[in-house]
Backbone as CSV, one residue per row, in Angstrom:
resi,resn,N_x,N_y,N_z,CA_x,CA_y,CA_z,C_x,C_y,C_z
1,MET,3.405,23.700,-7.822,3.771,22.714,-8.808,2.567,22.487,-9.721
2,SER,2.831,22.372,-11.017,1.779,22.152,-12.002,1.424,20.660,-12.064
3,PHE,0.372,20.345,-12.827,-0.014,18.955,-13.044,1.166,18.137,-13.571
4,ARG,1.837,18.636,-14.607,2.961,17.901,-15.203,4.113,17.741,-14.206
5,GLU,4.362,18.783,-13.437,5.420,18.710,-12.419,5.070,17.685,-11.342
6,PHE,3.793,17.613,-10.981,3.381,16.616,-9.994,3.575,15.203,-10.541
7,CYS,3.191,14.987,-11.781,3.380,13.662,-12.393,4.862,13.288,-12.419
8,ALA,5.720,14.229,-12.752,7.168,13.979,-12.743,7.657,13.712,-11.325
9,TYR,7.110,14.420,-10.355,7.459,14.226,-8.944,7.133,12.797,-8.498
10,ILE,5.958,12.305,-8.852,5.556,10.934,-8.480,6.493,9.924,-9.135
11,ASP,6.806,10.117,-10.408,7.737,9.215,-11.092,9.104,9.213,-10.406
12,ALA,9.599,10.391,-10.062,10.897,10.497,-9.390,10.849,9.847,-8.012
13,TYR,9.743,10.014,-7.312,9.569,9.397,-5.993,9.690,7.874,-6.094
14,GLU,9.033,7.282,-7.068,9.087,5.821,-7.230,10.486,5.343,-7.611
15,ARG,11.179,6.115,-8.425,12.536,5.733,-8.839,13.565,5.930,-7.738
16,ALA,13.307,6.860,-6.825,14.306,7.237,-5.823,14.547,6.155,-4.773
17,GLY,13.613,5.297,-4.530,13.779,4.309,-3.469,13.574,4.946,-2.107
18,ILE,13.864,4.178,-1.077,13.670,4.721,0.272,14.968,5.369,0.746
19,GLU,14.834,6.278,1.686,15.988,7.038,2.160,17.030,6.109,2.772
20,ALA,18.294,6.446,2.561,19.394,5.594,3.014,19.380,5.365,4.515
21,ASP,18.923,6.350,5.271,18.935,6.213,6.730,17.594,5.731,7.301
22,ALA,16.658,5.339,6.430,15.344,4.873,6.889,15.451,3.431,7.372
23,LEU,15.367,3.269,8.671,15.435,1.937,9.266,14.098,1.591,9.897
24,PRO,13.702,0.328,9.821,12.406,-0.047,10.377,12.425,-0.023,11.901
25,PRO,11.316,0.392,12.504,11.207,0.281,13.953,11.292,-1.197,14.373
26,GLU,11.739,-1.433,15.577,11.906,-2.813,16.052,10.616,-3.609,15.983
27,ASP,9.484,-2.988,16.325,8.231,-3.742,16.313,7.872,-4.201,14.905
28,VAL,8.144,-3.383,13.899,7.847,-3.759,12.520,8.756,-4.916,12.087
29,ALA,10.043,-4.805,12.373,10.978,-5.872,12.013,10.593,-7.182,12.705
30,ARG,10.186,-7.092,13.948,9.800,-8.294,14.703,8.529,-8.923,14.112
31,LEU,7.547,-8.100,13.820,6.287,-8.613,13.271,6.484,-9.271,11.905
32,VAL,7.147,-8.570,11.008,7.336,-9.115,9.665,8.280,-10.319,9.706
33,GLY,9.345,-10.215,10.498,10.283,-11.331,10.610,9.663,-12.574,11.215
34,GLY,8.640,-12.413,12.043,7.991,-13.546,12.689,6.823,-14.129,11.919
35,ALA,6.485,-13.541,10.793,5.351,-14.035,10.013,5.685,-15.364,9.341
36,ALA,4.713,-16.251,9.312,4.888,-17.526,8.618,4.947,-17.322,7.109
37,THR,4.223,-16.311,6.617,4.176,-16.007,5.191,4.332,-14.506,5.001
38,VAL,5.159,-14.123,4.038,5.337,-12.714,3.690,4.944,-12.536,2.229
39,LEU,3.924,-11.709,2.010,3.485,-11.348,0.674,3.894,-9.906,0.443
40,ALA,4.220,-9.559,-0.802,4.721,-8.205,-1.040,4.429,-7.736,-2.450
41,SER,4.359,-6.424,-2.569,4.332,-5.780,-3.868,5.694,-6.022,-4.537
42,ASP,5.683,-6.010,-5.850,6.952,-6.164,-6.572,7.601,-4.825,-6.916
43,ALA,7.092,-3.750,-6.338,7.668,-2.426,-6.591,9.073,-2.328,-5.989
44,PRO,9.985,-1.633,-6.664,11.353,-1.499,-6.147,11.432,-0.969,-4.715
45,ARG,10.577,-0.032,-4.359,10.594,0.508,-2.989,10.307,-0.594,-1.968
46,VAL,9.439,-1.522,-2.319,9.112,-2.620,-1.406,10.279,-3.599,-1.317
47,SER,10.957,-3.846,-2.421,12.148,-4.709,-2.370,13.183,-4.128,-1.416
48,GLU,13.361,-2.810,-1.459,14.284,-2.151,-0.533,13.798,-2.280,0.910
49,THR,12.499,-2.161,1.102,11.922,-2.309,2.439,12.184,-3.706,2.985
50,LEU,11.957,-4.714,2.160,12.198,-6.092,2.583,13.662,-6.292,2.974
51,ALA,14.564,-5.708,2.193,15.990,-5.824,2.514,16.299,-5.172,3.862
52,ARG,15.706,-4.016,4.119,15.935,-3.335,5.409,15.359,-4.154,6.567
53,LEU,14.269,-4.862,6.292,13.665,-5.701,7.320,14.434,-7.006,7.518
54,GLY,15.287,-7.332,6.542,16.062,-8.572,6.629,15.226,-9.810,6.388
55,VAL,14.178,-9.685,5.573,13.315,-10.829,5.282,13.225,-11.050,3.776
56,THR,12.863,-12.248,3.421,12.559,-12.561,2.033,11.046,-12.750,1.942
57,THR,10.556,-12.637,0.741,9.117,-12.766,0.536,8.783,-14.125,-0.050
58,ASP,7.629,-14.623,0.327,7.134,-15.860,-0.260,6.491,-15.577,-1.607
59,VAL,5.880,-14.411,-1.734,5.232,-13.990,-2.978,5.485,-12.507,-3.162
60,SER,5.978,-12.125,-4.342,6.185,-10.724,-4.687,5.593,-10.521,-6.073
61,GLU,4.538,-9.710,-6.147,3.887,-9.547,-7.445,3.157,-8.222,-7.566
62,SER,2.792,-7.909,-8.789,2.166,-6.624,-9.080,0.771,-6.490,-8.494
63,ALA,0.106,-7.591,-8.180,-1.243,-7.510,-7.599,-1.251,-6.692,-6.319
64,PHE,-0.123,-6.651,-5.605,-0.039,-5.931,-4.337,0.495,-4.505,-4.499
65,ARG,0.665,-4.052,-5.736,1.197,-2.700,-5.968,0.223,-1.608,-5.568
66,GLU,0.782,-0.434,-5.323,-0.006,0.737,-4.955,-0.973,1.108,-6.065
67,ALA,-2.099,1.668,-5.665,-3.048,2.241,-6.626,-2.458,3.547,-7.134
68,PRO,-2.343,3.716,-8.440,-1.752,4.963,-8.941,-2.652,6.149,-8.644
69,PRO,-2.063,7.308,-8.379,-2.900,8.501,-8.173,-3.579,8.891,-9.486
70,LEU,-4.872,9.115,-9.432,-5.646,9.495,-10.619,-5.782,11.015,-10.628
71,THR,-4.668,11.637,-10.921,-4.536,13.089,-10.807,-5.311,13.803,-11.911
72,PRO,-6.155,14.756,-11.530,-6.864,15.524,-12.559,-5.921,16.526,-13.223
73,ASN,-6.023,16.631,-14.525,-5.183,17.575,-15.272,-5.842,18.957,-15.208
74,LEU,-5.441,19.708,-14.201,-6.008,21.041,-13.980,-4.932,22.101,-14.182
75,PRO,-5.305,23.269,-14.677,-4.329,24.343,-14.895,-4.049,25.112,-13.592
76,LEU,-3.543,24.402,-12.597,-3.289,24.987,-11.283,-1.845,24.745,-10.869
77,LYS,-1.392,25.530,-9.940,-0.112,25.298,-9.260,-0.463,25.034,-7.803
78,LEU,-0.128,23.831,-7.334,-0.477,23.409,-5.982,0.694,22.685,-5.343
79,PRO,0.730,22.614,-4.021,1.740,21.779,-3.360,1.466,20.299,-3.677
80,ALA,2.482,19.481,-3.589,2.350,18.051,-3.898,1.245,17.391,-3.083
81,ILE,1.143,17.720,-1.806,0.118,17.099,-0.964,-1.280,17.443,-1.462
82,ALA,-1.478,18.650,-1.957,-2.792,19.039,-2.486,-3.127,18.255,-3.752
83,TRP,-2.134,18.060,-4.639,-2.355,17.248,-5.830,-2.726,15.820,-5.436
84,MET,-2.046,15.269,-4.419,-2.326,13.901,-4.004,-3.735,13.792,-3.423
85,ILE,-4.135,14.779,-2.638,-5.499,14.766,-2.081,-6.525,14.831,-3.214
86,LEU,-6.293,15.693,-4.188,-7.198,15.772,-5.341,-7.246,14.444,-6.101
87,ALA,-6.094,13.842,-6.289,-6.029,12.575,-7.020,-6.792,11.476,-6.288
88,ARG,-6.592,11.368,-4.979,-7.276,10.324,-4.205,-8.775,10.595,-4.123
89,ALA,-9.158,11.869,-3.957,-10.582,12.204,-3.921,-11.233,11.904,-5.272
90,ARG,-10.547,12.233,-6.350,-11.071,11.948,-7.680,-11.257,10.450,-7.861
91,GLY,-10.260,9.673,-7.452,-10.358,8.225,-7.571,-11.498,7.638,-6.751
92,GLU,-11.768,8.238,-5.605,-12.815,7.739,-4.706,-14.226,8.147,-5.135
93,PHE,-14.365,9.356,-5.712,-15.706,9.905,-5.876,-16.135,10.224,-7.309
94,SER,-15.213,10.265,-8.254,-15.590,10.651,-9.611,-16.424,9.553,-10.280
95,PRO,-17.646,9.894,-10.738,-18.447,8.899,-11.459,-17.735,8.380,-12.711
96,ALA,-16.921,9.225,-13.336,-16.209,8.826,-14.546,-15.163,7.743,-14.269
97,LEU,-14.765,7.604,-12.998,-13.734,6.620,-12.655,-14.299,5.413,-11.906
98,ALA,-15.598,5.201,-12.019,-16.224,4.069,-11.321,-15.594,2.745,-11.735
99,GLY,-15.265,2.597,-13.002,-14.650,1.351,-13.471,-13.284,1.124,-12.839
100,ALA,-12.470,2.165,-12.772,-11.146,2.051,-12.146,-11.287,1.734,-10.664
101,ARG,-12.258,2.352,-10.024,-12.504,2.110,-8.603,-12.954,0.663,-8.378
102,ASP,-13.844,0.178,-9.231,-14.302,-1.215,-9.129,-13.143,-2.185,-9.336
103,ASP,-12.279,-1.876,-10.301,-11.103,-2.727,-10.544,-10.190,-2.760,-9.321
104,LEU,-9.986,-1.597,-8.705,-9.136,-1.519,-7.518,-9.741,-2.327,-6.375
105,ARG,-11.031,-2.190,-6.164,-11.697,-2.949,-5.106,-11.639,-4.444,-5.374
106,SER,-11.801,-4.822,-6.639,-11.714,-6.241,-7.001,-10.314,-6.791,-6.726
107,ARG,-9.306,-6.029,-7.117,-7.917,-6.459,-6.869,-7.646,-6.559,-5.376
108,ALA,-8.136,-5.592,-4.598,-7.964,-5.641,-3.141,-8.663,-6.867,-2.564
109,GLY,-9.828,-7.185,-3.091,-10.541,-8.381,-2.633,-9.766,-9.649,-2.917
110,GLN,-9.178,-9.737,-4.098,-8.364,-10.907,-4.441,-7.143,-11.001,-3.530
111,CYS,-6.522,-9.860,-3.251,-5.351,-9.857,-2.368,-5.745,-10.231,-0.945
112,ALA,-6.871,-9.725,-0.477,-7.345,-10.090,0.862,-7.601,-11.585,0.934
113,GLU,-8.159,-12.139,-0.117,-8.408,-13.591,-0.142,-7.093,-14.363,-0.044
114,ARG,-6.060,-13.882,-0.712,-4.739,-14.530,-0.624,-4.206,-14.476,0.802
115,LEU,-4.414,-13.323,1.476,-3.991,-13.202,2.873,-4.752,-14.189,3.751
116,LEU,-6.048,-14.279,3.544,-6.862,-15.194,4.346,-6.445,-16.640,4.123
117,GLU,-6.186,-17.013,2.880,-5.728,-18.374,2.588,-4.389,-18.650,3.260
118,ALA,-3.469,-17.710,3.173,-2.139,-17.900,3.765,-2.209,-17.944,5.283
119,SER,-3.227,-17.308,5.872,-3.321,-17.277,7.333,-3.577,-18.655,7.932
120,ALA,-3.966,-19.615,7.118,-4.136,-20.986,7.611,-2.797,-21.568,8.068
121,GLN,-1.691,-20.994,7.578,-0.347,-21.465,7.937,0.260,-20.676,9.093
122,GLY,-0.436,-19.648,9.577,0.083,-18.801,10.655,-0.012,-17.337,10.285
123,ASP,0.716,-16.508,11.018,0.682,-15.066,10.775,1.177,-14.733,9.375
124,VAL,0.553,-13.729,8.776,0.889,-13.289,7.420,1.235,-11.809,7.465
125,ALA,2.270,-11.423,6.749,2.621,-10.013,6.594,2.464,-9.640,5.129
126,LEU,1.832,-8.504,4.883,1.766,-7.930,3.548,2.611,-6.673,3.564
127,VAL,3.676,-6.668,2.779,4.546,-5.498,2.677,4.169,-4.811,1.369
128,GLY,3.552,-3.654,1.506,3.035,-2.982,0.328,2.995,-1.484,0.491
129,HIS,1.867,-0.907,0.122,1.743,0.535,0.016,0.489,1.007,0.734
130,GLY,0.573,2.162,1.345,-0.472,2.674,2.210,-1.859,2.764,1.615
131,TRP,-2.016,3.365,0.438,-3.363,3.562,-0.098,-3.989,2.237,-0.480
132,PHE,-3.266,1.395,-1.179,-3.820,0.097,-1.569,-4.087,-0.764,-0.337
133,ASN,-3.199,-0.693,0.648,-3.408,-1.471,1.870,-4.697,-1.066,2.574
134,ARG,-5.110,0.184,2.434,-6.395,0.614,3.009,-7.547,-0.173,2.381
135,TYR,-7.479,-0.377,1.080,-8.515,-1.147,0.400,-8.510,-2.602,0.870
136,VAL,-7.337,-3.164,1.028,-7.242,-4.538,1.524,-7.805,-4.603,2.943
137,ALA,-7.471,-3.625,3.773,-7.965,-3.595,5.154,-9.491,-3.514,5.186
138,ARG,-10.070,-2.691,4.330,-11.540,-2.593,4.269,-12.158,-3.941,3.897
139,THR,-11.514,-4.636,2.973,-12.025,-5.939,2.554,-11.937,-6.936,3.695
140,LEU,-10.815,-6.949,4.401,-10.690,-7.857,5.548,-11.766,-7.568,6.588
141,ALA,-11.985,-6.298,6.868,-13.021,-5.916,7.844,-14.393,-6.360,7.352
142,GLY,-14.635,-6.230,6.076,-15.910,-6.650,5.498,-16.122,-8.149,5.553
143,ARG,-15.051,-8.883,5.706,-15.150,-10.342,5.821,-15.083,-10.809,7.271
144,GLY,-15.269,-9.867,8.180,-15.370,-10.226,9.584,-14.084,-10.157,10.388
145,TRP,-12.971,-9.819,9.751,-11.730,-9.679,10.503,-11.750,-8.321,11.188
146,ARG,-11.099,-8.222,12.324,-11.079,-6.951,13.039,-9.645,-6.483,13.242
147,GLN,-9.498,-5.171,13.171,-8.186,-4.585,13.446,-7.956,-4.662,14.949
148,THR,-6.836,-5.280,15.342,-6.556,-5.437,16.770,-5.391,-4.590,17.244
149,ALA,-4.573,-4.096,16.348,-3.415,-3.280,16.738,-2.844,-2.596,15.508
150,GLY,-1.878,-1.726,15.766,-1.143,-1.068,14.693,-1.465,0.404,14.591
151,PRO,-0.470,1.190,14.186,-0.628,2.642,14.102,-1.313,3.123,12.832
152,GLY,-1.536,2.260,11.870,-2.150,2.669,10.612,-1.121,2.839,9.508
153,PHE,-1.589,3.354,8.378,-0.755,3.459,7.186,-0.353,4.890,6.869
154,ASP,-0.562,5.806,7.794,-0.326,7.215,7.506,1.096,7.688,7.773
155,ARG,2.017,6.751,7.931,3.405,7.124,8.193,4.311,6.035,7.635
156,PRO,5.568,6.334,7.413,6.488,5.280,6.979,6.531,4.158,8.009
157,TRP,6.639,2.957,7.525,6.696,1.744,8.351,5.387,1.498,9.104
158,GLY,4.302,2.110,8.661,3.007,1.916,9.296,2.471,0.509,9.038
159,TYR,1.576,0.066,9.907,0.985,-1.256,9.755,-0.301,-1.355,10.561
160,LEU,-1.083,-2.375,10.239,-2.259,-2.748,11.008,-2.176,-4.252,11.240
161,ILE,-2.749,-4.698,12.333,-2.839,-6.131,12.622,-4.314,-6.490,12.650
162,PHE,-4.679,-7.533,11.919,-6.046,-8.025,11.885,-6.108,-9.431,12.445
163,SER,-7.230,-9.743,13.066,-7.480,-11.070,13.617,-8.867,-11.518,13.205
164,PRO,-9.057,-12.842,13.064,-10.404,-13.325,12.681,-11.422,-13.105,13.796
């Protein structure tokens, strides 16, 4: 797939929503359903996820949206996963994208602060996206919270649990 085909693939992925037969594991439904506060991205895929979980959100906004892939425009044909790896590596390490990286970290910090504030009311669930959630998780860890459970964000319905 070319650069342009990959960009079209990502757009189609976001428009497609989640698979009709994708149901949340019981532990995920229990955790999110039992949270005192549910924060979420306002992306359509997340709205579908919330519906499958049978929960409503207290806050749904763009601040919790996924970090867009910063795909390099290269004259190559690669599998989609290779383009995504290049995009994430470019976003993480390219000196030319330091400003975008700083903005992403700042947004993750603001979102982590919202989670910490909401945690005063009890357990909080953030329903969002894997890559951006990694940034939020790093921020929580940097503020002294520790990951106590969860399989991670590398699969559908993935999650982490943090405790102070």
